[in-house]
KETORKOL-750022 format. One record per atom (N, C-alpha, C): x, y, z. Coordinates in steps of 0.001 Angstrom, whole numbers, padded with zeros to 6 digits, always signed. Layout:
// residues N
XYZ/...
// end
This chain:
// residues 317
+197286+082305+073476/+197292+082088+072023/+197989+080783+071689/+199122+080523+072419/+199868+079293+072177/+199024+078071+072496/+198294+078125+073614/+197433+077006+074018/+196352+076764+072973/+195772+077855+072461/+194727+077729+071433/+195283+077079+070165/+196490+077473+069773/+197111+076879+068587/+197361+075394+068773/+197846+075027+069970/+198108+073617+070257/+196815+072812+070245/+195751+073393+070791/+194451+072696+070809/+193930+072513+069386/+194092+073545+068552/+193624+073464+067169/+194390+072395+066410/+195693+072328+066665/+196516+071291+066011/+196097+069905+066450/+195862+069778+067766/+195471+068478+068310/+194141+068013+067730/+193170+068947+067627/+191861+068619+067056/+192002+068216+065602/+192859+068952+064870/+193084+068655+063458/+193675+067268+063294/+194682+066954+064107/+195338+065640+064029/+194358+064534+064387/+193608+064736+065464/+192647+063715+065901/+191566+063480+064847/+191115+064577+064220/+190068+064461+063198/+190555+063643+062009/+191767+063924+061564/+192319+063206+060411/+192598+061753+060770/+193125+061540+062011/+193424+060166+062434/+192157+059322+062489/+191071+059955+062844/+189802+059227+062935/+189353+058700+061586/+189733+059376+060533/+189332+058928+059194/+190145+057731+058738/+191300+057563+059367/+192219+056476+059008/+192558+056485+057523/+192611+057678+056965/+192911+057832+055536/+194318+058386+055364/+195162+057600+054716/+196540+058050+054483/+196583+059248+053531/+195678+059274+052594/+195631+060401+051660/+195259+061683+052397/+194414+061554+053440/+194039+062724+054239/+195253+063263+054993/+196084+062346+055486/+197317+062765+056160/+198230+063519+055189/+198417+062960+054011/+199282+063592+053020/+198791+064987+052660/+197495+065112+052457/+196911+066412+052099/+197073+067426+053230/+196839+066970+054454/+196938+067862+055617/+198372+068331+055840/+199315+067415+055687/+200734+067769+055865/+201161+068782+054812/+200728+068557+053582/+201060+069470+052491/+200448+070849+052726/+199167+070870+053163/+198484+072145+053410/+199130+072903+054562/+199491+072187+055633/+200106+072821+056795/+201474+073406+056432/+202226+072670+055609/+203555+073133+055176/+203449+074399+054338/+202516+074392+053392/+202316+075577+052543/+201885+076788+053371/+201080+076536+054390/+200559+077624+055225/+201675+078305+056010/+202534+077487+056687/+203570+078137+057500/+204642+078809+056634/+204899+078249+055454/+205876+078866+054553/+205386+080224+054049/+204103+080291+053726/+203524+081550+053250/+203541+082593+054361/+203205+082156+055579/+203203+083052+056729/+204613+083566+057028/+205574+082667+056971/+206966+083034+057228/+207462+084057+056204/+207168+083823+054935/+207605+084739+053871/+207022+086127+054061/+205744+086188+054410/+205076+087478+054604/+205714+088253+055760/+206038+087558+056829/+206647+088207+057987/+208071+088679+057683/+208816+087885+056946/+210176+088286+056559/+210147+089527+055674/+209203+089540+054754/+209093+090682+053838/+208764+091978+054565/+208137+091852+055711/+207799+093046+056489/+208861+093339+057554/+209962+092573+057526/+211068+092818+058448/+210900+092222+059827/+209875+091376+060015/+209621+090767+061327/+210289+089386+061387/+211601+089397+061499/+212355+088151+061399/+212139+087205+062585/+212020+087758+063766/+211768+086912+064933/+210389+086250+064827/+209390+087030+064390/+208046+086472+064219/+208025+085431+063097/+208834+085648+062075/+208930+084684+060975/+209473+083363+061485/+210477+083427+062361/+211043+082206+062944/+210008+081490+063808/+209212+082263+064534/+208153+081659+065363/+207109+080965+064483/+206773+081580+063360/+205788+080990+062444/+206305+079672+061883/+207593+079630+061554/+208190+078381+061054/+208138+077291+062126/+208489+077658+063344/+208495+076675+064435/+207092+076127+064680/+206127+077032+064754/+204743+076615+064982/+204235+075707+063862/+204534+076108+062618/+204080+075314+061479/+204739+073948+061428/+206042+073901+061702/+206757+072622+061691/+206269+071700+062805/+205982+072275+063957/+205462+071447+065054/+204120+070812+064688/+203302+071569+063972/+202021+071019+063519/+202246+069885+062524/+203184+070103+061600/+203500+069072+060602/+204064+067831+061278/+204879+068021+062298/+205473+066892+063028/+204379+066062+063696/+203407+066735+064285/+202296+066009+064914/+201521+065180+063889/+201287+065770+062737/+200576+065049+061664/+201406+063866+061167/+202708+064069+061044/+203576+062991+060571/+203628+061839+061561/+203689+062173+062838/+203688+061127+063870/+202381+060328+063835/+201272+061053+063648/+199969+060374+063564/+199918+059473+062341/+200511+059908+061243/+200552+059104+060015/+201344+057821+060249/+202480+057936+060931/+203311+056756+061225/+202555+055780+062122/+201858+056332+063108/+201060+055473+064005/+199993+054706+063228/+199365+055385+062274/+198347+054734+061451/+198959+053615+060603/+200108+053860+060049/+200786+052845+059239/+201136+051618+060086/+201627+051877+061280/+201991+050760+062157/+200765+049961+062589/+199668+050689+062808/+198437+049983+063236/+197927+049056+062131/+198200+049427+060878/+197763+048598+059756/+198606+047333+059617/+199787+047344+060208/+200621+046131+060168/+200142+045083+061170/+199484+045580+062196/+199051+044664+063258/+198002+043670+062743/+198139+042435+063168/+197168+041398+062805/+197381+040770+061441/+198376+041268+060690/+198623+040661+059378/+199318+039322+059550/+198894+038351+058741/+199465+037015+058778/+200676+036970+057833/+201853+036936+058407/+203064+037006+057593/+203347+035717+056834/+202621+034670+057214/+202794+033415+056458/+201967+033430+055172/+201056+034410+055114/+200246+034568+053908/+200987+035505+052952/+201151+035062+051731/+201948+035814+050760/+201416+037231+050545/+200118+037370+050313/+199527+038683+050045/+199664+039605+051251/+199388+039044+052439/+199479+039865+053655/+200939+040224+053982/+201865+039341+053650/+203282+039625+053846/+203713+040780+052950/+203233+040747+051699/+203558+041840+050779/+202996+043167+051282/+201773+043117+051843/+201173+044332+052411/+201995+044843+053585/+202430+043888+054438/+203240+044252+055607/+204551+044910+055165/+205198+044333+054167/+206467+044870+053659/+206281+046260+053048/+205166+046450+052345/+204891+047769+051762/+204674+048800+052865/+203910+048403+053888/+203682+049302+055014/+204989+049633+055733/+205849+048621+055849/+207134+048821+056524/+207995+049828+055752/+207935+049738+054431/+208658+050687+053584/+208101+052099+053758/+206774+052207+053821/+206130+053511+054025/+206495+054095+055388/+206566+053242+056392/+206927+053693+057743/+208355+054223+057761/+209238+053512+057081/+210642+053933+057008/+210768+055302+056341/+210072+055489+055242/+210120+056779+054531/+209511+057893+055376/+208390+057573+056034/+207722+058569+056873/+208594+058947+058078/+209327+057974+058603/+210211+058223+059751/+211383+059117+059352/+211905+058905+058148/+212986+059764+057648/+212491+061195+057468/+211267+061326+056963/+210698+062651+056782/+210471+063328+058125/+210042+062548+059108/+209842+063075+060451/+211163+063606+061021/+212232+062831+060827/+213548+063259+061307/+213968+064570+060648/+213649+064702+059363/+213972+065932+058633/+213217+067130+059211/+211925+066909+059527/+211128+067985+060116/+211708+068403+061470/+212162+067416+062250/+212708+067702+063582/+214018+068489+063488/+214830+068167+062479/+216062+068934+062249/+215712+070380+061894/+214702+070534+061040/+214283+071876+060621/+213774+072705+061795/+213030+072068+062679/+212489+072823+063806/+213604+073196+064790/+214624+072336+064915/+215765+072674+065776/+216522+073875+065217/+216680+073878+063893/+217341+075016+063252/+216519+076298+063431/+215208+076147+063311/+214320+077306+063475/+214412+077854+064899/+214546+076958+065875/+214706+077395+067263/+216015+078162+067445/+217075+077683+066767/+218361+078377+066826/+218253+079761+066187/+217520+079829+065079/+217319+081114+064399/+216559+082080+065292/+215529+081576+065959/+214741+082426+066861/+215614+082939+068005/+216440+082066+068535/+217340+082465+069623/+218310+083539+069126/+218796+083367+067922/+219720+084328+067303/+219044+085692+067132/+217786+085663+066693/+217053+086909+066463/+216730+087626+067769/+216403+086873+068800/+215968+087489+070055/+217130+087805+071009/+218321+087247+070740/+219472+087485+071624/+220068+088877+071419/+219745+089495+070284/+220335+090792+069958/+221500+090668+069010/+221969+089433+068799/+223131+089211+067936/+222828+089546+066481/+221641+089195+066029/+221270+089473+064635/+221273+090968+064360/+220686+091718+065274/+220619+093181+065105/+222015+093799+065127/+222873+093303+066037/+224232+093816+066130/+225026+093544+064851/+224888+092339+064317/+225641+091986+063118/+225142+092749+061896/+223848+092989+061847/+223297+093774+060740/+223811+095214+060798/+223773+095818+061984/+224253+097193+062135/+225760+097271+061912/+226472+096206+062279/+227927+096149+062070/+228258+096222+060581/+227572+095406+059784/+227825+095395+058333/+227463+096745+057698/+226326+097277+058081/+225888+098553+057494/+226839+099693+057856/+227270+099733+059101/+228175+100799+059542/+229520+100700+058833/+230013+099474+058667/+231283+099288+057966/+231197+099754+056515/+230127+099377+055849/+229949+099767+054444/+229860+101285+054312/+229112+101913+055214/+228938+103370+055172/+230256+104090+055432/+230993+103661+056454/+232261+104297+056807/+233293+104119+055701/+233344+102911+055134/+234301+102634+054060/+234024+103512+052840/+232757+103637+052485/+232385+104437+051314/+232735+105915+051528/+232470+106421+052736/+232748+107828+053029/+234258+108102+053026/+235027+107196+053634/+236486+107359+053673/+237079+107328+052271/+236600+106417+051445/+237091+106331+050066/+236762+107602+049281/+235576+108166+049556/+235174+109400+048888/+236090+110559+049282/+236412+110651+050581/+237299+111707+051065/+238692+111586+050440/+239191+110373+050389/+240531+110154+049837/+240559+110444+048341/+239498+110071+047647/+239421+110326+046206/+239426+111822+045899/+238964+112618+046859/+238931+114074+046685/+240161+114754+047282/+241179+113955+047574/+242451+114504+048019/+242575+114795+049497/+241607+114342+050303/+241658+114611+051745/+242037+113329+052483/+243309+112974+052405/+243793+111719+052982/+243674+111701+054504/+244009+112814+055148/+243949+112868+056618/+242524+112666+057113/+241569+113369+056503/+240164+113222+056898/+239682+111795+056631/+240156+111206+055551/+239775+109821+055221/+240276+108863+056293/+241521+109060+056736/+242082+108190+057777/+241379+108396+059115/+240979+109623+059385/+240223+109877+060621/+238875+109163+060593/+238236+109157+059434/+236963+108448+059291/+237173+106945+059451/+238269+106445+058899/+238570+105013+059045/+238815+104652+060508/+239520+105519+061216/+239778+105274+062638/+238477+105297+063437/+237608+106257+063125/+236308+106338+063796/+235484+105084+063519/+235543+104616+062265/+234812+103407+061898/+235342+102180+062621/+236658+102092+062770/+237269+100964+063476/+236853+100950+064948/+236846+102117+065566/+236459+102192+066980/+234995+101824+067175/+234148+102274+066251/+232726+101931+066320/+232527+100433+066120/+233266+099861+065175/+233167+098428+064900/+233642+097607+066095/+234693+098070+066743/+235206+097358+067922/+234185+097346+069056/+233497+098457+069227/+232458+098527+070259/+231337+097540+069962/+230947+097459+068681/+229910+096518+068265/+230374+095079+068466/+231596+094777+068035/+232133+093414+068161/+232252+092985+069619/+232560+093934+070485/+232658+093621+071913/+231317+093140+072462/+230233+093760+072007/+228889+093340+072436/+228545+091961+071860/+228901+091758+070590/+228676+090447+069976/+229437+089365+070737/+230662+089688+071083/+231533+088736+071774/+230924+088305+073110/+230353+089267+073822/+229742+088980+075125/+228550+088033+074973/+227724+088267+073940/+226567+087397+073696/+227025+085995+073314/+228040+085917+072444/+228556+084617+072007/+229169+083841+073171/+229831+084558+074068/+230418+083902+075237/+229322+083329+076139/+228248+084081+076303/+227121+083608+077115/+226508+082351+076497/+226304+082374+075170/+225733+081213+074482/+226663+080010+074569/+227960+080266+074485/+228946+079184+074564/+228890+078524+075937/+228796+079321+076985/+228709+078778+078343/+227429+077967+078539/+226335+078459+077935/+225059+077743+078046/+225142+076390+077342/+225769+076366+076167/+225920+075110+075421/+226820+074125+076163/+227818+074645+076844/+228709+073778+077619/+227931+073054+078709/+226923+073760+079271/+226102+073172+080336/+225044+072215+079794/+224407+072603+078692/+223271+071816+078189/+223675+070693+077224/+224661+070980+076349/+225048+070001+075333/+226385+069323+075614/+227229+069998+076383/+228567+069461+076649/+229590+070033+075682/+230838+070106+076127/+231890+070695+075310/+232319+069829+074130/+231895+068591+074113/+232245+067700+073004/+231163+067669+071924/+230076+068404+072150/+228965+068389+071201/+229289+069211+069960/+228595+068900+068875/+228775+069618+067614/+228311+071062+067744/+227229+071265+068483/+226697+072619+068681/+227714+073494+069401/+228366+072926+070424/+229385+073676+071163/+230574+073990+070264/+230991+073005+069459/+232143+073197+068579/+231893+074338+067590/+230706+074350+066987/+230376+075394+066009/+230337+076778+066668/+229749+076840+067858/+229671+078125+068562/+231063+078605+068977/+231944+077659+069344/+233316+078007+069737/+234065+078594+068545/+233823+078051+067349/+234461+078578+066139/+234011+080020+065902/+232691+080270+066037/+232171+081637+065847/+232761+082592+066887/+232853+082132+068124/+233400+082957+069210/+234865+083305+068944/+235643+082312+068525/+237062+082533+068244/+237259+083442+067035/+236397+083321+066035/+236486+084190+064852/+236238+085654+065235/+235278+085868+066129/+235012+087232+066601/+236205+087764+067386/+236824+086902+068204/+238018+087305+068967/+239136+087728+068026/+239334+086939+066955/+240382+087252+065984/+240101+088575+065274/+238847+088797+064919/+238467+090049+064246/+238734+091252+065152/+238431+091107+066437/+238684+092184+067390/+240176+092479+067494/+240984+091421+067525/+242428+091592+067609/+242989+092343+066408/+242525+091961+065219/+243001+092626+064001/+242587+094099+063975/+241351+094368+064382/+240865+095751+064373/+241601+096618+065392/+241935+096065+066545/+242679+096814+067552/+244054+097204+067016/+244699+096265+066321/+246013+096550+065730/+245904+097635+064668/+244903+097518+063802/+244694+098518+062746/+244421+099899+063344/+243582+099932+064369/+243238+101211+065004/+244460+101841+065666/+245293+101024+066303/+246499+101516+066964/+247467+102108+065944/+247670+101394+064835/+248586+101861+063788/+248070+103145+063142/+246766+103185+062879/+246181+104361+062238/+246229+105566+063166/+245974+105336+064438/+246028+106415+065428/+247445+106978+065535/+248443+106091+065493/+249842+106526+065578/+250229+107372+064371/+249721+106986+063187/+250051+107756+061977/+249365+109123+061967/+248200+109205+062601/+247475+110477+062660/+247964+111378+063788/+248616+110786+064790/+249089+111548+065945/+250558+111246+066221/+251461+111682+065336/+252888+111420+065540/+253408+112189+066744/+254516+111720+067384/+255086+112433+068543/+255464+113866+068165/+255109+114818+069021/+255406+116217+068739/+256868+116531+069062/+257538+117289+068176/+258928+117690+068372/+258962+119150+068807/+259486+119413+070011/+259568+120787+070514/+260724+121511+069840/+260734+122845+069975/+261805+123650+069382/+263160+123237+069947/+263185+122997+071286/+264458+122605+071911/+264933+121260+071372/+264025+120288+071222/+264414+118980+070713/+264944+119092+069295/+264345+119990+068511/+264822+120176+067132/+266245+120731+067147/+266488+121777+067986/+267828+122362+068076/+268819+121327+068611/+268394+120618+069656/+269263+119642+070320/+269739+118554+069371/+268782+117980+068596/+269113+116811+067784/+269468+117121+066340/+268897+118203+065792/+269132+118494+064377/+270234+119528+064137/+270431+120437+065109/+271463+121450+064933/+272734+121080+065713/+272568+120827+067023/+273728+120478+067838/+274132+119007+067705/+273232+118180+067165/+273511+116752+066968/+273838+116043+068288/+273223+116497+069370/+273494+115899+070675/+273053+114446+070727/+271934+114142+070057/+271428+112774+070050/+272457+111819+069455/+273054+112270+068344/+274075+111433+067699/+275301+111301+068593/+275678+112394+069260/+276840+112364+070146/+276624+111407+071305/+275400+111398+071850/+275090+110477+072942/+275266+109035+072510/+274762+108734+071311/+274909+107373+070798/+276377+107015+070623/+277157+108015+070159/+278572+107766+069944/+279276+107492+071258/+278873+108242+072311/+279480+108041+073618/+279167+106651+074160/+277914+106236+073979/+277543+104904+074445/+278372+103842+073742/+278569+104024+072434/+279367+103081+071659/+280825+103144+072090/+281292+104384+072336/+282677+104573+072759/+282904+103980+074140/+281913+104123+075012/+282021+103554+076347/+282247+102060+076290/+281535+101389+075361/+281699+099948+075202/+283105+099616+074724/+283593+100409+073733/+284924+100165+073200/+285979+100502+074252/+285661+101516+075073/+286586+101947+076098/+286809+100855+077145/+285719+100145+077460/+285811+099064+078431/+286775+097988+077936/+286633+097620+076668/+287513+096628+076079/+288943+097171+075981/+289061+098491+075691/+290366+099133+075548/+291155+099037+076855/+290446+099388+077973/+291133+099339+079260/+291490+097916+079661/+290599+096997+079341/+290860+095602+079689/+292104+095070+078978/+292253+095453+077698/+293326+094883+076903/+294653+095635+077042/+294627+096985+077115/+295892+097714+077091/+296162+098627+078246/+295121+098961+079041/+295325+099939+080100/+294807+099431+081446/+294951+098139+081677/+294459+097558+082924/+295190+098136+084114/+296428+098597+083912/+297195+099147+085019/+296768+100532+085404/+296052+101220+084475/+295663+102606+084769/+294315+102652+085474/+293339+101930+084896/+291988+101909+085477/+291477+100477+085482/+290616+100151+086400/+290002+098830+086422/+288672+098883+085699/+288221+097721+085210/+286949+097659+084480/+285777+098056+085362/+285930+097881+086674/+284837+098221+087591/+284558+099713+087637/+285554+100532+087268/+285368+101990+087313/+284705+102520+086059/+284545+101660+085027/+284011+102117+083744/+282581+102632+083805/+281685+102017+084546/+280322+102572+084596/+280300+104030+085042/+281184+104377+086020/+281223+105759+086499/+281703+106689+085396/+282721+106247+084644/+283270+107074+083570/+282229+107261+082472/+281544+106161+082111/+280515+106239+081082/+279428+107236+081480/+279061+107230+082760/+278044+108156+083251/+278535+109598+083169/+279815+109811+083506/+280376+111149+083411/+280377+111642+081970/+280735+110733+081051/+280746+111095+079641/+279347+111477+079162/+278353+110724+079625/+276960+111011+079262/+276555+112409+079737/+276999+112771+080977/+276656+114091+081505/+277322+115202+080698/+278524+114928+080229/+279216+115911+079393/+278412+116185+078139/+277901+115099+077515/+277125+115234+076282/+275854+116027+076523/+275137+115665+077616/+273862+116323+077896/+274051+117815+078167/+275125+118145+078895/+275336+119541+079264/+276046+120335+078177/+276599+119684+077180/+277311+120365+076105/+276357+121093+075183/+276842+122054+074433/+276012+122780+073484/+276356+122449+072053/+277391+121640+071816/+277767+121277+070454/+278554+119990+070491/+278440+119226+069418/+279134+117939+069355/+280644+118136+069429/+281159+119237+068904/+282598+119498+068907/+283104+119661+070331/+282325+120437+071129/+282711+120645+072523/+282676+119335+073298/+281694+118502+072965/+281591+117195+073620/+282845+116384+073360/+283264+116379+072093/+284464+115606+071728/+285686+116110+072465/+285842+117436+072549/+287000+118021+073225/+286992+117672+074703/+285819+117729+075288/+285719+117407+076707/+286077+115956+076965/+285632+115077+076067/+285940+113648+076236/+287437+113411+076131/+288088+114064+075151/+289520+113868+074965/+290285+114353+076201/+289865+115498+076754/+290520+116030+077949/+290378+115079+079119/+289199+114514+079267/+288959+113580+080374/+289841+112340+080235/+289925+111807+079021/+290775+110614+078810/+292252+110935+079100/+292635+112137+078688/+294029+112546+078905/+294308+112666+080401/+293345+113205+081157/+293511+113387+082603/+293648+112071+083351/+293000+111029+082807/+293083+109740+083520/+294258+108907+083040/+295127+109500+082175/+296365+108829+081814/+296365+108098+080501/+295325+108290+079696/+295282+107606+078399/+296211+108358+077447/+297063+107621+076756/+298009+108236+075835/+297303+108744+074592/+298043+109505+073763/+297490+110034+072512/+297035+108915+071599/+297832+107847+071535/+297441+106688+070710/+296138+106077+071207/+296031+105982+072536/+294807+105404+073118/+293599+106232+072804/+293761+107570+072884/+292658+108493+072573/+292231+108333+071127/+293172+108177+070227/+292856+108011+068800/+292077+106717+068581/+292491+105656+069294/+291760+104385+069154/+290317+104514+069634/+290150+105261+070721/+288806+105401+071279/+287896+106257+070394/+288457+107213+069681/+287627+108114+068866/+287622+107736+067404/+288272+106656+067048/+288340+106235+065633/+286995+105807+065154/
// end
């Protein structure tokens, strides 16, 4: 089919070139442009986006061939003109102006066809489908979560948001892989200093940033939905016996005790023995059943190692 289209274009161009009529070129270019635009619109309306991109590319290539033939005809008309003759010089200058305008238009067509090729690649790579499903899934999940919360079901709403975040992350991961592949291809074909590579790198980095933000959101939401479970023993230990607070106090006291021995009781104990004492104090706390008993045990231990009443008061102040 592609070969047949190329042959038809070639015959069309050759036929028009044979007439050597600039008006015929203009009419043909206009007709070809209208044809591919109409075809593209019809395909888009039916949801065939990849085929629409192909129709644009095919139509633009035909227009480019016609434009090139038009430029060739203009240049051929400049040949043989006597530039020393005023009338022929004016004709040459007019033709030169027409060639310049036609060349600019040709460049515009070539830019359009390059963009169309990029669009086709985007449609066929799977990225377009992924991004479309990503947007739709996000909108659906957000609407459902908001509805749940509006009806007083905050927990269910947060669970839906977490599910939506995980689904979005899975989608973004696939997008990221495709973008990375395209980035590597551009590095090989265009070079890392090219504009195409720079633009693709920006898209790739933006996707990376979006993934990072979503991972953080999902982690925070998951933590709020699944708080650490408190056992009955932990509740009794920390809320009734206050052992947790006593442990912290012992750690703080151990630090003060080290300074205490260094400054006033260096003759009784050395600083090197403090880690052992701190560990013993910790064991007293863990094995105790009440903060009061812990305190009494600590005071007895300090008294046994020779700390005076004043010293004990300083340590427990």
